[in-house]
C-alpha positions as CSV (number, residue, x, y, z in Angstrom):
1,M,13.7,25.1,2.9
2,K,12.2,26.8,5.6
3,I,9.1,27.2,6.9
4,G,8.6,30.2,8.5
5,S,11.1,29.4,11.4
6,L,10.9,25.7,10.9
7,D,14.4,25.1,8.6
8,L,14.4,21.5,6.7
9,G,17.6,21.6,5.0
10,E,18.4,21.6,1.6
11,R,15.8,19.9,-0.6
12,P,14.1,18.1,1.8
13,L,11.7,14.8,1.3
14,L,8.2,15.3,3.4
15,L,6.1,11.9,4.1
16,A,2.6,12.8,2.6
17,P,-0.4,13.1,4.8
18,M,-2.8,10.1,3.9
19,E,-5.7,8.3,6.0
20,D,-5.4,4.9,7.5
21,V,-1.5,5.7,6.2
22,T,0.5,7.8,8.1
23,D,-0.5,7.0,11.7
24,V,1.7,7.7,14.8
25,S,4.2,4.5,13.7
26,F,4.2,4.9,10.4
27,R,5.7,8.6,10.8
28,V,8.1,7.4,13.1
29,L,10.0,5.2,11.2
30,C,9.8,7.2,8.2
31,R,11.4,9.7,10.3
32,E,14.5,7.1,11.3
33,Q,14.5,6.5,7.5
34,G,15.4,9.5,6.3
35,A,11.9,11.7,6.0
36,D,12.6,15.4,6.8
37,M,8.8,16.5,7.6
38,V,6.3,14.4,8.4
39,Y,2.5,14.9,8.8
40,T,-1.0,13.4,10.6
41,E,-3.6,11.9,8.8
42,F,-5.8,14.6,8.3
43,V,-8.2,15.5,11.0
44,N,-11.9,16.2,10.7
45,S,-12.5,19.7,11.7
46,D,-16.4,19.0,12.5
47,G,-14.7,16.3,14.8
48,L,-12.3,18.2,16.1
49,V,-15.2,20.7,17.4
50,R,-17.7,18.1,18.5
51,D,-14.8,16.8,20.9
52,V,-14.8,13.2,19.0
53,P,-12.0,11.3,20.8
54,K,-10.8,9.3,18.0
55,T,-10.6,11.7,16.0
56,I,-8.7,14.1,18.7
57,A,-6.3,11.1,19.2
58,K,-5.2,11.4,15.8
59,M,-3.4,14.9,16.8
60,H,-1.4,12.9,19.1
61,T,2.3,13.3,18.0
62,L,5.7,12.0,19.7
63,E,9.2,14.2,19.8
64,E,11.0,11.6,17.9
65,E,9.0,12.1,15.0
66,A,9.3,16.1,14.7
67,P,8.6,18.0,12.7
68,V,5.6,17.3,12.1
69,G,2.3,19.0,10.8
70,I,-1.2,18.1,11.9
71,Q,-3.4,18.5,8.4
72,I,-7.1,19.4,9.1
73,Y,-10.1,19.6,6.6
74,G,-13.4,20.5,6.5
75,Q,-15.8,23.3,4.3
76,H,-17.0,25.1,7.3
77,P,-15.2,28.5,8.1
78,E,-15.8,28.6,12.0
79,A,-15.1,24.7,12.4
80,M,-12.1,25.1,10.4
81,V,-10.6,27.8,12.5
82,D,-12.4,25.9,15.9
83,A,-10.2,23.0,14.6
84,A,-7.1,25.0,13.7
85,R,-6.9,26.5,17.2
86,M,-7.5,23.1,18.7
87,A,-4.1,21.3,16.4
88,E,-2.4,24.6,17.9
89,R,-3.4,22.9,21.4
90,A,-2.5,19.5,20.4
91,A,0.1,19.0,23.1
92,E,-2.5,19.9,25.8
93,L,-5.2,18.1,24.1
94,A,-4.4,14.5,22.7
95,G,-0.4,14.3,24.6
96,G,2.8,14.5,23.2
97,H,5.1,16.8,20.9
98,G,2.2,18.9,19.4
99,A,2.2,20.7,16.1
100,D,5.0,22.4,14.4
101,L,2.8,23.4,11.5
102,I,-0.7,23.4,10.6
103,D,-1.5,22.0,7.3
104,I,-4.9,22.8,5.2
105,N,-6.2,19.6,3.1
106,F,-7.6,21.2,-0.1
107,G,-6.1,18.2,-1.8
108,C,-7.9,15.1,-0.8
109,P,-10.1,13.5,-4.1
110,V,-12.2,11.0,-2.4
111,S,-16.1,11.3,-2.7
112,K,-17.1,11.3,1.2
113,I,-14.9,14.3,1.5
114,A,-15.1,16.0,-1.9
115,G,-18.2,15.7,-2.7
116,R,-19.2,17.4,0.3
117,G,-17.1,20.2,-0.8
118,A,-14.0,19.8,2.0
119,G,-10.4,18.5,0.2
120,S,-10.2,19.1,-3.3
121,G,-13.8,20.1,-3.5
122,M,-13.2,23.3,-2.3
123,M,-11.6,23.8,-6.0
124,R,-14.9,24.7,-7.2
125,E,-15.2,27.3,-4.9
126,P,-11.7,29.1,-4.8
127,D,-12.7,32.5,-2.8
128,K,-14.5,30.0,0.1
129,M,-10.7,28.5,-0.3
130,V,-8.9,31.5,0.3
131,A,-11.3,33.1,2.7
132,I,-10.6,30.1,5.0
133,T,-7.2,30.0,4.4
134,K,-7.0,33.6,6.0
135,A,-9.1,33.2,8.7
136,V,-6.8,30.0,10.0
137,V,-3.8,32.3,9.5
138,D,-5.4,34.8,11.4
139,A,-6.4,32.5,14.5
140,V,-3.1,31.0,15.1
141,G,0.6,31.8,15.9
142,K,1.6,28.8,14.2
143,P,3.2,28.2,10.3
144,V,-0.2,27.8,8.1
145,T,0.7,25.7,4.8
146,V,-1.7,24.4,2.4
147,K,-1.6,20.7,0.4
148,T,-4.1,21.0,-2.8
149,R,-4.1,20.3,-6.9
150,L,-4.1,22.0,-9.9
151,G,-8.0,22.2,-10.1
152,W,-11.0,21.0,-10.2
153,D,-10.8,19.2,-13.6
154,E,-9.2,19.2,-16.9
155,N,-10.9,22.8,-18.0
156,S,-10.4,24.6,-14.9
157,K,-6.5,24.2,-14.0
158,I,-6.5,27.4,-11.8
159,I,-3.7,26.5,-9.6
160,V,-1.4,28.9,-11.1
161,E,-3.5,31.9,-10.0
162,L,-4.8,30.5,-6.4
163,A,-1.4,30.0,-5.2
164,E,-1.0,33.4,-5.8
165,R,-4.4,34.2,-3.8
166,L,-3.3,31.9,-1.0
167,Q,0.2,33.3,-0.2
168,D,-1.7,37.1,0.0
169,A,-3.7,34.8,2.5
170,G,-0.7,34.5,4.9
171,I,0.7,31.2,4.4
172,Q,3.8,29.6,4.4
173,A,4.4,26.9,2.0
174,L,2.2,25.6,-0.7
175,T,2.1,21.7,-1.4
176,I,0.7,21.2,-5.1
177,H,-0.1,17.9,-6.3
178,G,0.5,17.5,-10.0
179,R,-3.5,16.2,-10.6
180,T,-7.1,17.5,-10.7
181,R,-9.9,16.3,-8.5
182,C,-11.2,14.5,-11.1
183,Q,-8.5,12.4,-12.0
184,L,-8.0,10.9,-8.3
185,Y,-5.0,8.9,-9.0
186,K,-5.5,8.2,-12.8
187,G,-2.8,9.3,-15.0
188,A,0.6,10.5,-14.9
189,A,0.7,13.8,-12.6
190,D,1.8,16.7,-14.4
191,W,4.5,19.1,-13.3
192,T,4.2,21.7,-15.7
193,L,2.0,23.7,-14.2
194,I,3.5,22.9,-10.4
195,G,6.8,24.3,-12.1
196,A,4.6,27.1,-13.3
197,V,3.9,28.2,-9.8
198,K,7.5,28.0,-8.8
199,A,8.4,29.8,-11.8
200,N,6.1,32.8,-10.7
201,P,8.3,35.5,-9.8
202,R,5.2,36.5,-7.5
203,M,5.8,33.9,-5.6
204,H,8.6,34.2,-2.5
205,I,6.9,31.3,-0.2
206,P,8.3,27.3,-0.5
207,I,6.4,25.4,-3.5
208,I,6.8,21.4,-2.4
209,G,5.8,19.1,-5.4
210,N,3.8,15.9,-5.2
211,G,2.8,13.4,-7.3
212,D,4.7,10.2,-9.1
213,I,7.6,10.5,-6.9
214,T,8.5,7.1,-6.7
215,D,12.8,6.8,-6.9
216,G,15.7,8.9,-6.9
217,P,15.5,10.1,-11.1
218,S,12.0,11.7,-10.6
219,A,12.9,13.5,-7.0
220,R,15.9,14.5,-9.1
221,D,13.6,15.7,-12.0
222,A,11.7,17.4,-9.6
223,F,14.4,19.9,-8.5
224,E,16.1,20.2,-11.2
225,R,13.5,20.1,-14.2
226,W,10.9,21.7,-12.0
227,G,13.0,23.7,-9.2
228,V,10.8,22.7,-6.2
229,D,11.9,23.7,-2.9
230,G,10.6,20.1,-1.3
231,I,9.0,17.0,-2.7
232,M,6.4,14.8,-1.1
233,I,5.7,11.2,-1.1
234,G,3.1,9.4,-0.7
235,R,1.4,6.3,-2.2
236,A,5.3,5.2,-3.0
237,S,5.8,4.9,0.4
238,F,3.2,2.0,1.7
239,G,5.3,-1.1,3.0
240,H,8.3,1.1,1.4
241,P,9.6,3.6,4.5
242,W,13.2,3.2,3.0
243,I,12.5,5.0,0.0
244,F,13.5,8.4,1.6
245,R,17.1,6.9,2.0
246,E,16.7,5.7,-1.4
247,I,16.1,9.2,-2.7
248,R,18.5,10.8,-0.6
249,Y,21.5,8.5,-1.5
250,F,20.3,8.9,-5.0
251,L,20.4,12.9,-4.7
252,E,23.9,12.8,-3.1
253,H,26.0,9.8,-5.1
254,G,23.9,10.1,-8.6
255,E,23.1,6.2,-8.2
256,P,20.4,4.3,-6.9
257,M,21.2,3.0,-3.2
258,P,22.3,-0.2,-3.2
259,P,19.3,-2.8,-2.5
260,L,18.2,-4.0,1.2
261,A,18.8,-7.6,1.3
262,T,15.4,-9.3,2.9
263,A,16.8,-9.1,6.4
264,E,17.0,-6.1,6.3
265,K,13.3,-5.5,5.4
266,V,12.2,-8.4,7.6
267,A,13.9,-6.0,10.7
268,L,11.7,-2.9,9.4
269,A,8.1,-4.8,9.1
270,R,9.2,-6.1,12.5
271,R,9.8,-2.7,14.0
272,H,6.9,-1.0,12.0
273,L,4.7,-3.8,13.8
274,A,5.9,-3.4,17.2
275,L,5.2,0.1,17.0
276,S,1.4,-0.6,15.1
277,L,0.7,-2.2,18.0
278,Q,2.5,0.1,21.0
279,Y,0.2,2.6,20.0
280,K,-2.9,0.7,18.6
281,G,-2.9,-2.5,20.3
282,E,-4.6,-5.5,19.2
283,P,-6.3,-6.1,16.7
284,R,-6.3,-2.8,15.5
285,G,-2.8,-2.4,15.2
286,V,-2.8,-5.8,13.1
287,Y,-5.4,-4.4,10.7
288,E,-3.9,-1.2,10.5
289,M,-0.3,-2.7,9.0
290,R,-1.9,-4.6,6.7
291,R,-1.6,-2.4,4.1
292,H,2.4,-2.1,4.3
293,L,2.8,-5.9,5.0
294,S,1.4,-6.2,1.7
295,C,4.3,-3.7,0.3
296,Y,7.1,-4.6,2.2
297,F,8.2,-7.9,0.5
298,K,7.2,-7.0,-3.3
299,G,9.5,-8.6,-6.0
300,L,9.9,-11.6,-3.9
301,P,9.2,-15.0,-6.0
302,D,6.3,-17.4,-5.4
303,F,5.3,-15.2,-2.6
304,K,1.5,-15.2,-3.3
305,E,0.7,-17.7,-0.8
306,T,2.4,-15.8,2.1
307,R,1.3,-12.7,1.3
308,M,-2.2,-13.7,1.8
309,R,-1.0,-15.4,5.1
310,M,0.3,-12.3,6.2
311,V,-2.7,-10.0,5.1
312,T,-5.6,-12.4,6.6
313,T,-4.3,-13.4,10.2
314,L,-4.9,-11.6,13.6
315,D,-2.5,-13.6,15.8
316,V,0.4,-11.6,16.4
317,A,2.4,-14.5,17.1
318,E,1.9,-16.2,13.9
319,L,3.1,-12.8,12.0
320,Y,6.1,-12.8,13.7
321,D,6.9,-16.1,12.8
322,I,5.7,-15.5,9.1
323,L,8.7,-12.6,9.3
324,D,10.9,-14.9,10.4
325,T,10.3,-17.5,7.4
326,I,10.4,-14.8,5.1
327,E,13.8,-13.9,6.2
328,Q,15.0,-17.7,6.2
329,R,13.8,-18.7,3.1
330,Y,14.6,-15.1,1.2
331,D,17.8,-14.2,1.9
């Protein structure tokens, strides 16, 4: 699959952009574990144009995580254009590798974003969505992609027509989450319309499917049944960066990868924590690991008390001691 001149290979696996999840430490780890491309947390266009330091810092990327996309969101066309230009200069403004592409977030369903017309809130204003997209494409030299949903609600699933319009605006790939905004993350993702977009003879850009990809069989189904060019993995990656290895193994061998030993999971959790502390410091690096640490050791018996200790302490030495104990007790 190619996005512009960026070649991601056959059936690529992408890490979805997620707020408070896909920071630099997690992106690096997922690339090491087989993700073919990663994305930053979504970056507020208004914050960028106001030069908010925390917002600019979200654009910091590393060579070892490339290829990486910077995702921006907003509802004001002028701010989105300015933000896209800043994202294109991310290496200069935030340091590091910069962006290999710029992705526009028209998919986030949370009220604080969609409720004010940004993210998937733009599904109620498709003309404005297309106009913003074309303005961003025209403003930058890097490839521009879009991530969006099926529609606003059950009665306005506009994605098949909208996909054509976004392609005509100049985007070079489209990611579709198989739910409406009103569904949030409830119910099963509907892949029929993702398949319909891919099957549309007018579409020639890569179509990336997203929603309920949790293992090898669901990934294989996305590729073989619905014909997508790539898949994007979101919530299933929490505390599970090796999901990319598992899926790739299944696609290549037709059977599940042997499960990781607890010692291997502990080693990954240790590396993840070390990276988080390296790039975020204390206590932020600990706080932002909690979402992942609560998931790393799912399925271990009699683990509730250990998990509670792990996600409540701010003491780094204690966290490493807990990980040592997990390895000794369960491996």
